[in-house]
Structure formats: structure tokens, C-alpha cells
C-alpha positions as a printed Julia matrix, in Angstrom:
519×3 Matrix{Float64}:
 117.31  192.87   -8.86
 118.32  196.06  -10.4
 119.54  199.1    -7.8
 117.38  201.6    -6.94
 114.22  199.33   -8.0
 111.42  199.98   -5.54
 109.65  196.52   -6.39
 109.93  193.25   -8.73
 107.33  192.35  -11.0
 106.63  188.88  -11.01
 106.09  187.71  -14.73
 103.67  184.74  -14.56
 100.42  184.0   -16.12
  98.41  185.7   -13.54
  99.1   189.16  -14.79
  97.89  188.77  -18.42
  99.54  190.85  -20.16
 101.75  193.69  -20.35
 102.38  196.75  -22.14
 104.99  199.43  -22.51
 105.76  201.62  -25.46
 102.14  200.43  -27.11
 104.14  197.03  -27.41
 101.57  194.14  -25.56
 103.11  191.03  -24.51
 100.48  188.1   -23.33
 102.43  186.38  -21.05
  99.63  183.19  -21.5
 100.31  182.58  -24.86
 103.47  184.36  -25.11
 102.95  186.38  -27.72
 103.9   190.15  -28.64
 100.98  192.57  -30.41
 100.44  196.37  -30.52
  98.19  198.3   -28.73
  95.48  200.04  -30.92
  93.42  202.48  -28.68
  89.69  203.58  -29.39
  89.71  206.58  -31.87
  88.18  209.73  -30.68
  84.89  210.19  -32.04
  84.38  213.74  -33.03
  82.4   215.92  -36.06
  85.85  217.41  -37.52
  88.6   215.8   -38.93
  91.66  217.97  -39.15
  95.56  217.59  -40.0
  95.85  217.81  -36.67
  93.74  215.22  -35.42
  94.68  212.88  -37.93
  98.77  213.2   -37.07
  97.9   212.67  -33.7
  95.93  209.59  -34.3
  99.04  207.88  -36.68
 101.51  208.7   -34.45
  99.56  206.53  -31.89
 100.25  203.92  -33.98
 103.74  203.55  -32.8
 105.17  200.08  -33.6
 109.14  199.64  -32.85
 108.89  195.83  -34.25
 106.87  196.57  -37.41
 104.41  193.98  -36.66
 101.39  195.95  -38.21
 103.91  198.31  -40.5
 101.86  197.76  -43.37
  98.81  199.3   -42.23
 100.97  202.32  -40.4
 102.26  202.71  -44.33
  98.8   203.25  -45.65
  97.83  205.64  -43.02
 101.48  207.73  -43.96
 100.24  207.34  -47.68
  96.62  209.31  -46.39
  98.79  212.02  -44.62
 100.59  212.54  -47.69
  97.61  212.9   -49.7
  95.94  215.44  -46.65
  99.08  217.35  -47.08
  99.15  217.91  -50.81
  95.4   219.74  -50.93
  95.07  222.15  -52.97
  93.44  224.46  -50.58
  95.89  225.69  -48.5
  94.23  224.04  -44.99
  95.6   224.74  -42.23
  96.01  222.43  -38.56
  92.77  222.54  -37.12
  90.81  223.12  -40.49
  88.88  220.48  -41.27
  89.43  217.99  -44.24
  87.36  217.79  -47.35
  84.53  215.36  -47.22
  86.04  212.71  -49.17
  89.05  212.68  -47.39
  87.01  212.72  -44.07
  84.97  209.22  -45.13
  88.36  207.43  -46.62
  89.94  208.31  -42.9
  86.94  207.22  -40.62
  86.49  204.11  -42.4
  90.22  203.55  -42.05
  90.04  204.1   -38.43
  86.79  201.72  -37.87
  89.38  199.0   -39.45
  92.1   199.43  -36.78
  90.35  197.95  -33.85
  91.47  194.65  -35.84
  94.96  194.86  -35.44
  94.44  193.87  -32.07
  94.25  190.17  -33.14
  97.7   190.43  -35.3
  99.95  188.58  -33.22
 102.91  187.22  -33.27
 105.31  184.87  -30.85
 107.85  186.36  -28.78
 110.52  183.25  -29.45
 111.5   184.42  -33.28
 113.37  180.69  -33.02
 111.79  176.99  -32.39
 112.56  175.2   -29.53
 116.27  173.44  -29.58
 116.76  175.12  -32.81
 119.8   173.94  -34.57
 120.33  175.67  -38.09
 119.28  179.71  -37.4
 119.51  181.84  -40.17
 118.34  185.19  -40.75
 116.71  186.15  -43.92
 116.42  190.02  -45.25
 113.61  190.9   -48.29
 113.41  194.46  -49.58
 110.6   195.23  -52.11
 109.47  199.02  -53.9
 106.29  200.4   -55.7
 105.69  203.71  -57.03
 103.92  204.61  -53.29
 106.56  203.42  -51.0
 109.05  200.76  -50.32
 109.85  198.66  -47.49
 112.07  195.6   -45.71
 111.62  192.97  -43.58
 113.87  190.5   -41.13
 112.64  187.1   -40.66
 114.38  184.34  -38.71
 114.26  180.76  -40.05
 115.31  178.02  -37.67
 114.78  174.14  -37.52
 114.55  171.21  -35.3
 113.53  167.82  -35.58
 110.05  169.04  -36.04
 110.59  170.69  -38.99
 111.47  174.42  -40.22
 109.89  177.2   -39.11
 110.4   180.83  -40.61
 109.05  184.08  -37.74
 108.95  187.61  -38.13
 111.5   189.54  -36.83
 111.25  193.32  -37.55
 110.32  195.5   -40.5
 110.11  198.63  -41.56
 108.62  200.7   -44.39
 108.77  204.05  -45.72
 106.51  206.06  -48.16
 108.04  207.48  -51.17
 108.87  211.0   -51.37
 106.68  213.57  -52.94
 109.56  216.12  -53.37
 111.38  213.98  -56.07
 110.17  211.53  -58.47
 112.35  208.33  -58.21
 112.45  205.29  -60.69
 111.38  202.41  -59.53
 115.0   201.1   -59.78
 115.97  203.47  -57.19
 113.05  202.89  -55.25
 114.42  199.23  -55.22
 117.89  200.64  -53.94
 116.52  202.91  -51.54
 114.69  199.34  -50.05
 118.02  197.03  -50.1
 119.61  200.39  -48.2
 116.65  200.34  -45.39
 117.36  195.98  -45.1
 121.16  196.99  -45.01
 120.1   199.36  -42.1
 117.73  196.88  -39.92
 120.86  194.0   -40.65
 123.35  196.51  -38.66
 121.34  197.2   -35.57
 120.45  193.04  -35.77
 123.92  192.57  -35.62
 124.7   195.04  -32.49
 121.75  193.75  -30.73
 122.63  189.66  -31.07
 125.81  188.56  -29.19
 126.06  185.78  -31.96
 126.31  185.96  -36.14
 124.21  183.85  -37.63
 124.61  182.95  -41.69
 122.49  186.29  -43.22
 120.57  186.59  -46.61
 119.28  189.32  -48.45
 116.55  188.62  -50.88
 115.55  191.59  -53.78
 113.77  190.96  -57.04
 115.4   194.06  -58.94
 118.39  193.21  -60.98
 119.23  196.04  -61.27
 120.28  196.79  -57.82
 122.19  193.64  -57.72
 124.17  194.8   -60.72
 124.81  198.43  -58.81
 125.81  196.69  -55.71
 128.5   194.41  -57.7
 130.06  197.44  -58.43
 132.18  199.92  -56.95
 130.22  203.29  -56.11
 132.52  205.59  -58.03
 130.7   204.25  -61.24
 127.67  205.66  -59.92
 126.14  209.15  -59.87
 125.76  210.43  -56.24
 122.26  208.66  -55.34
 122.85  205.65  -56.33
 126.85  205.99  -55.5
 125.97  207.08  -51.65
 123.75  204.09  -51.04
 125.71  201.58  -52.84
 128.6   202.75  -50.56
 126.67  202.23  -47.48
 125.0   198.85  -48.58
 128.17  197.25  -48.96
 129.71  198.75  -45.77
 126.91  197.35  -43.94
 126.83  194.07  -45.48
 130.49  193.63  -45.41
 130.61  194.24  -41.78
 127.7   192.29  -41.18
 128.64  189.46  -43.62
 125.95  189.31  -45.38
 125.57  187.12  -48.64
 123.5   189.16  -51.44
 121.41  186.93  -53.31
 119.01  188.0   -55.99
 115.73  185.97  -57.26
 116.11  185.6   -61.01
 114.07  184.39  -63.57
 115.26  181.99  -66.57
 117.68  180.63  -64.04
 118.24  177.63  -65.67
 117.84  178.96  -69.01
 117.66  175.59  -71.15
 117.87  175.4   -75.22
 115.06  173.48  -77.06
 115.89  173.63  -81.31
 113.62  172.48  -83.74
 114.35  171.85  -87.54
 112.03  173.03  -90.46
 112.02  171.62  -93.82
 110.16  175.21  -95.27
 109.37  178.89  -93.92
 105.95  178.73  -93.4
 103.32  178.98  -91.29
 102.38  175.57  -91.18
 105.34  174.25  -90.38
 105.83  177.06  -87.43
 102.92  175.8   -85.92
 103.95  172.25  -86.66
 107.49  173.45  -84.99
 105.48  174.47  -82.22
 103.49  171.51  -81.46
 106.12  169.32  -81.31
 107.92  171.52  -78.67
 104.52  171.46  -76.91
 104.42  167.96  -76.9
 107.92  167.36  -75.83
 108.39  170.05  -73.09
 105.14  170.8   -72.1
 102.37  174.03  -72.74
 103.75  177.53  -72.64
 102.01  180.39  -71.03
 103.89  183.18  -73.44
 106.03  182.71  -76.41
 108.23  185.87  -77.59
 109.08  186.22  -80.97
 111.6   188.63  -83.1
 109.96  191.43  -84.66
 112.37  190.37  -87.76
 113.51  194.09  -88.7
 117.35  192.99  -88.49
 116.62  190.61  -91.44
 116.61  193.14  -93.41
 119.76  193.56  -96.04
 120.67  189.82  -95.11
 120.9   186.55  -96.94
 117.47  185.4   -99.37
 116.43  183.2   -96.71
 116.55  185.43  -93.83
 114.73  187.87  -95.77
 111.99  185.19  -96.33
 111.97  184.5   -92.83
 111.15  187.97  -92.35
 108.65  188.18  -94.89
 106.87  185.2   -93.61
 107.08  186.37  -89.65
 105.84  189.85  -90.66
 102.62  188.83  -92.79
  99.55  189.63  -91.75
  98.79  185.66  -92.99
 101.38  184.34  -90.38
 100.46  186.61  -87.85
  96.86  186.05  -88.09
  97.15  181.99  -88.21
  99.69  182.04  -85.34
  97.74  184.44  -83.22
  94.65  182.52  -83.61
  96.45  178.93  -82.76
  97.73  180.59  -79.61
  94.3   182.33  -78.59
  92.4   179.25  -78.86
  95.02  177.22  -76.54
  95.73  180.65  -74.07
  99.13  181.03  -74.72
  99.99  184.97  -75.03
 102.52  185.47  -78.22
 104.91  188.78  -77.75
 106.83  190.6   -80.31
 110.41  192.16  -79.15
 110.15  195.91  -80.38
 111.23  196.41  -83.71
 114.96  196.62  -84.44
 115.75  195.77  -80.73
 116.81  192.05  -80.53
 118.58  192.89  -77.73
 115.44  192.89  -75.55
 115.14  189.1   -76.07
 119.03  189.39  -74.63
 118.88  185.74  -72.99
 117.63  183.85  -75.64
 119.56  186.05  -78.53
 122.76  185.41  -76.67
 122.19  181.68  -76.39
 121.31  181.18  -79.6
 123.96  183.13  -80.67
 127.13  180.99  -78.92
 125.1   177.97  -80.96
 124.99  179.47  -84.43
 128.74  181.22  -84.57
 130.27  177.64  -84.22
 128.21  175.82  -86.27
 128.39  178.26  -89.06
 132.19  178.44  -88.35
 132.35  174.82  -88.32
 130.24  173.28  -91.25
 130.86  176.52  -93.29
 129.83  175.87  -96.82
 129.47  172.07  -96.17
 126.02  170.54  -97.11
 124.3   168.16  -94.91
 121.15  166.54  -95.17
 117.86  166.87  -93.07
 118.5   163.78  -90.65
 122.44  164.98  -89.78
 121.34  168.1   -89.34
 118.78  167.16  -87.27
 121.08  165.23  -85.49
 123.52  167.56  -85.08
 121.12  170.37  -83.97
 119.9   167.59  -81.43
 123.26  167.09  -80.02
 124.2   170.96  -79.95
 121.17  171.39  -77.77
 122.28  168.54  -75.26
 125.64  170.34  -75.21
 123.94  173.96  -73.94
 121.83  172.37  -71.59
 124.39  170.06  -70.09
 126.58  173.08  -68.54
 127.09  172.84  -64.81
 124.87  176.0   -62.89
 124.93  175.0   -59.15
 126.57  171.96  -56.84
 123.51  170.2   -55.79
 124.62  169.54  -52.57
 127.03  171.35  -49.5
 128.78  167.4   -49.5
 132.22  168.04  -50.03
 132.4   164.46  -51.53
 129.79  164.84  -53.75
 131.16  166.79  -57.16
 127.44  166.63  -59.08
 126.29  169.62  -60.72
 122.72  171.13  -61.15
 122.16  171.71  -65.06
 119.31  172.7   -67.05
 118.94  169.26  -68.45
 118.07  168.3   -64.8
 114.69  170.49  -65.26
 113.95  168.82  -68.31
 114.58  164.67  -67.77
 115.27  164.77  -63.83
 118.96  164.11  -64.85
 121.98  164.65  -66.69
 122.0   165.07  -70.68
 124.12  163.01  -72.53
 125.79  161.74  -76.0
 126.85  158.21  -76.44
 130.64  157.9   -76.48
 132.39  158.13  -79.94
 136.5   158.04  -81.02
 138.09  161.49  -81.23
 138.08  162.42  -84.88
 139.48  165.96  -84.36
 143.31  164.8   -85.33
 141.64  162.12  -88.07
 142.1   163.83  -91.78
 138.9   164.62  -93.36
 139.37  162.49  -96.71
 139.83  159.19  -94.68
 136.47  159.78  -92.66
 133.28  158.27  -94.2
 129.9   160.45  -93.67
 128.58  159.31  -90.33
 132.26  159.95  -88.86
 132.37  163.06  -90.09
 129.51  164.33  -88.75
 130.46  163.24  -85.49
 133.83  165.07  -86.15
 131.39  168.48  -86.85
 130.21  167.48  -83.41
 133.11  167.43  -81.69
 134.29  170.22  -83.16
 131.89  172.54  -82.27
 131.82  171.1   -78.52
 135.65  171.96  -78.34
 134.75  175.73  -79.37
 132.13  176.31  -77.3
 132.94  174.94  -74.67
 136.34  176.46  -74.09
 134.34  179.55  -74.94
 132.11  179.02  -72.12
 134.65  178.56  -69.57
 136.35  181.72  -70.4
 133.04  183.42  -69.68
 133.22  181.98  -66.28
 136.9   182.9   -65.73
 136.34  186.72  -66.18
 138.32  188.9   -63.36
 137.4   192.06  -62.21
 139.25  195.0   -62.38
 141.68  195.93  -59.59
 139.28  198.18  -57.93
 136.77  195.55  -57.78
 136.5   192.94  -54.83
 137.39  189.74  -56.29
 135.04  186.83  -56.03
 136.02  184.55  -53.53
 137.56  181.38  -53.63
 136.86  179.3   -50.84
 137.2   175.27  -49.65
 134.05  173.47  -50.29
 133.35  175.68  -53.8
 132.21  173.62  -56.77
 134.77  174.06  -59.7
 134.94  173.03  -63.46
 138.26  172.05  -64.41
 139.8   173.67  -67.78
 141.64  170.7   -69.46
 142.32  169.43  -73.01
 140.17  166.91  -75.13
 137.28  166.61  -73.02
 134.48  164.29  -74.48
 131.13  166.26  -75.98
 129.13  167.18  -72.94
 131.5   166.14  -70.18
 132.41  168.38  -67.41
 135.47  167.72  -65.29
 134.28  168.79  -61.95
 136.35  169.05  -58.65
 135.48  170.67  -54.96
 138.42  173.05  -53.6
 139.58  171.2   -50.08
 142.7   173.65  -49.87
 144.36  176.78  -50.92
 147.66  177.4   -51.4
 148.4   181.62  -51.39
 151.32  182.78  -51.86
 154.04  185.26  -49.59
 151.68  188.18  -50.58
 148.59  186.53  -49.2
 147.01  186.14  -52.84
 145.79  182.91  -53.7
 147.05  180.92  -57.34
 147.14  177.38  -56.7
 144.49  175.42  -54.64
 143.77  171.52  -54.03
 140.77  169.78  -55.55
 139.3   166.84  -54.85
 137.97  165.4   -58.16
 135.1   162.82  -58.8
 137.22  159.11  -58.34
 138.92  160.55  -54.76
 141.7   161.55  -55.88
 143.54  165.22  -54.92
 145.29  167.19  -57.43
 146.44  170.39  -57.66
 145.51  173.29  -60.33
 146.3   177.06  -60.68
 143.26  179.14  -60.45
 143.31  180.11  -64.31
 142.82  176.45  -64.76
 139.56  176.18  -62.73
 136.04  178.19  -63.12
 133.72  178.32  -60.4
 130.03  177.7   -61.42
 127.71  180.05  -62.53
 125.74  180.52  -59.62
 128.26  180.1   -57.29
């Protein structure tokens, strides 16, 4: 019993529901809702009456915050009227009708209820997931609690908050996404102060620009971005939040088709082969082809094909018939297709260096390109499970054939002089040479270290890594799980203990291991 209390209220089913600060608790169903009062019926609608009605929509938990955001956006429209309306002057007829229609629908919010308990009974695994998003009219953030028990997994709303886009300054969508992430970080800080225990926390945003800003030091950006990035980094560091992004093309699988000539028929045939083997596509993206100008005769011929009206008409007609959208990148801008351009570049560079001026038959080149495709699609992306004894990784091949892509084992041909190799063994040597070059190049991209003023990527026990070893067979990626760190006297880890697939424990310096790209 609290000191100075005059009476004690017994919270049981007899009281039905209790409310405070327009937050209603139904003791029978144990749910929370927002109290919505009947709107005052008046003949006039002024700025003052509208603002009074919006102020009554007090919602500290953000249960109906999306509706309140609509009301605030309406208030912005009223505030920006060309006619200098005073507080007690009536708003225009069109806005009045819109507001009255909105008011009549507010009573429906009484039916919106959320459980008071954000976790399920007997919860074992509790996680906090925060989401942020933005549009031209506003931005917002919400936090859900994900809990699980023997019956299943349940996610429930914890709190949400939204704001309208300021009218004084026009911001890009990327900056509004950053404002939404900033709003989410402040919500998570408040949650951290309100809860005694700490739970695994994840922040979700669909803006890759925001993720790029957050991964860099604030000093790199201008004031608007730098201030918010600094505050988000500080808030998430204190709250031990892991920033995660949803990205398209996470797997980035590669498909290569070899054609015998540069004609529309050959192009459509290759497209039909692709659909028959991989499934129907929704969108087809193609280079515009202006970067072929001044190149070799073959590339000039390909440029003429891609830009000819006959080819575009034939391909566009076939795609339209099969409900496939065909899109060109802008002229002279191959970087617009950066994702597939980078993947194709990694193959073209090493293929050209290894083959040189050598000539191959159609069967030889088709075999070589197919094995190169398998190599590119065998690269590890992330660990399949968190089991310390499991050292298998998810690859793009899993999304294509539901298993690792492999090639038939061959003897090492790299140390044998070419004049002692027959035709087939020479082709194997080309493949092993391409694999050796690309394999090392890919590992180097995973081993990039940030500058000293950046927070380095933390190497932690339990992480799945790729070992950098010599003479690795084609499509083979030696994986290991970190089990122990060995920091030096300065506290910096330079050596780790690893558990490999055969169960043995080995030691390696950190420059001989590479974290997976999605780790």
C-alpha cells in the first residue's frame, strides 16, 4: 500500500475497464485501447476546433498513431491555406467536408485493441524488433516484441511513433528514412531505460543509403546527416542494437548462356533456355549498349543488334506476350546495373586473362562457362545454423538447386607444362587457373579492413569464416567456426582458434580468415 493513499482499488473483472490519460484497460479481456470521445457537432469548423479535436487523440503507446498521423497531415493543409484564416475563422468548405468525414470514422478506433502483455505465457526466447520507414508525407517507427513458447511464435506491438514531414524544408526520401531511423533509435533508448532486462534487439530499414551512412563515421557527412548518424550510433551502441537491412538480390545467383551468333533469334532462344531451367521472370534488364562504341567489331555488332528496331520489337513483343517487363539501363550508364555488372566483370576479367588469344570449340567454351557459373554460385553467404558444430554455409546454389553446387574432382593441372597436356586436360587447367585467380580475389574483398577511425568488424566466437588456403579444389570453400580468440598484450586479437569440418581445432592469424559477406 502506498503512503498517503486514501483507498485501494481492487483490479478485478467487476470493474470492467479503467482508463487513464485516454488509455483504456479492459480487465476482462486484458487488452489496451484508446478512448475516443464523441465529436462535438457544430455548424462551424475552425482551426481552433480542429486542433482541439486532434489534441484529444492522445495516444502514448501509438496504438492508433497511423490515424493520428493522417490528422496531423490534415492540420498541415489547414495551416498552409493561402487565405490568412484566423483561429476562429471557418475553414473552406472542401476541407470541412473532408474533416467531418474523418471525424465520423474515428469512432471505429474504439474497436482497435492490443494485448496488455507483449509476451506470451512461458516465453523462452524474447527479441525486440524495430522498424522504420518514410514517405514524402511523413515518417515513423514502431517496435514489436517477438516471443516464443512451446505453442509457437507471437509478435505484438510495443510502441510506435510517427511524425509529419516538415513543410519549411524539403528533404529527400533518403534523409526522411534517416529521420525515421533516428526516431526508432530514440524509442529503443526509452525502452531500454524502462526494462530491467536486456534482450536481443534488431533494427530494420529498407533504405540501403541509411545503412551506408550508419556504417561510416559521422565526420564524413554534412551537418544534417552527421548529427543524426552520430546520435543513432551512440543510441544503438548503448542499447546493444544490431542494425540489419533488408536487401534485394541478397543471393545474386549467376546464369550464363552461350550463343552462336548475335541475332534476335539466338537472343530469344537463350532467354527461353533460361526460363525453362530457372523459371519465368517478372523483369528483364539489359544494357543500353552505348559503351560498346569504339570497341571491337564483335561488340560493335552486339551494340547494333541491341539498338536495332527489329531486335527491340521482336524481344519486346515476345516479352509482352509472356508478361515480362523488359527494361534498358540509361545510355552510357552501365553502373546502373552495378550488381550484375560487377558479377559479370569478375568472370570476364579472369576468363580473358587465362584464355588470351586461345581458341576453344563451342562444347569447350560452353563447358568452361557452365563451370564458371557453378564457381560463382558456390560462394558462401552466411551460416545455415548457429550450431557450433555445423560448418555448412548457405550459397546462391541453395536457391537454385537446394544444395551446394559442385564440379567433378580433377587432378591438379597447374604445375604440369601445357605442352604435356591433351585437349581435355588443357581445358581443366584453364578452369583451375580461373578458379585460383577469382577465389583469391573474392577472399580479398571479404578481408577488407576499415580505416582506424571506423569501428572494425568484430570477430566473435561462433562466427563462421572462410579459410584462406593454397591449392583449394574448384568450388571448394574451406569453412571453420571460431571457438576462441587470443588477444595480445594490447588487447587486439590477431590469432583465433578454429574448429574445422572434421572436428579438429586449428589456429590461424586473422589475415588468413574471412568473414562471410552477410555476417
